[in-house]
N, C-alpha and C positions, 0 to 999 in steps of 0.2 A: 341776701335772700337766696332761696333755693332755686337752682335751675338745672335742667338736664338737656342733653343734646347728643346726637341729632334726633330730631323727632319730626317726621317718621324715621324709624331705624330699621336696619336689616339684621345686624349681628351684635353690635356693641352700643351701649348707651353710657354716657359720661355724666358725672355730676360735678358741679362747681366746687364741691367740698366732699370729704369722706362722710358717708352716711350709712345707716343700717335701715333696712326696710323690706317690703314685700311687694310683689306684683300679683294682681288679681285679674281674672277674666271678668267679663261683664255679668256673669252669673254669680259672682262673689266668691268663686273658688280660688284659693291661693295656688298659683302656678309656679312661683319662684320666690325664694327668700335670699337676701344678701346681707352681708355683715361688714360694717366699717370699711367701705371701699369707695373709690371715686369712679370705678369702671365696672360695668356688669355685662356679662355675655348673655345675650338674649336670643342667640341663634337657634336654640331649640324650641322657641315659641312659634306657633303657626301665625300666619298673617291675620291681623285683626286689631281690635282696640282693647287696651288693657288700662288698668288703674294702678299707679305707683303710689304707695304710701310709705312715708319714712318715719323713723322714730322721732324726728324733730317736728312732726305734725303736718308736714307738707303732703298734699295730695295733687297728683297731676295725671292727665290723660297721656297715654303712650300709644302710638300707632306703629305696628310692625308691618312692614311691606315686603 
């Protein structure tokens, strides 16, 4: 099953397997895309709550602090 950590995050999130996906703000605006990776740099995102959606159908809440 899909998992990401740490959450809340400050600069990097990790996935338990390589995946492709997108990160959206709560207004539904795509703020970041990533491709076939197990690590994503999220340092450019402002503090807040985001939604991570992967190409494998997983959706998860991400908190940036």
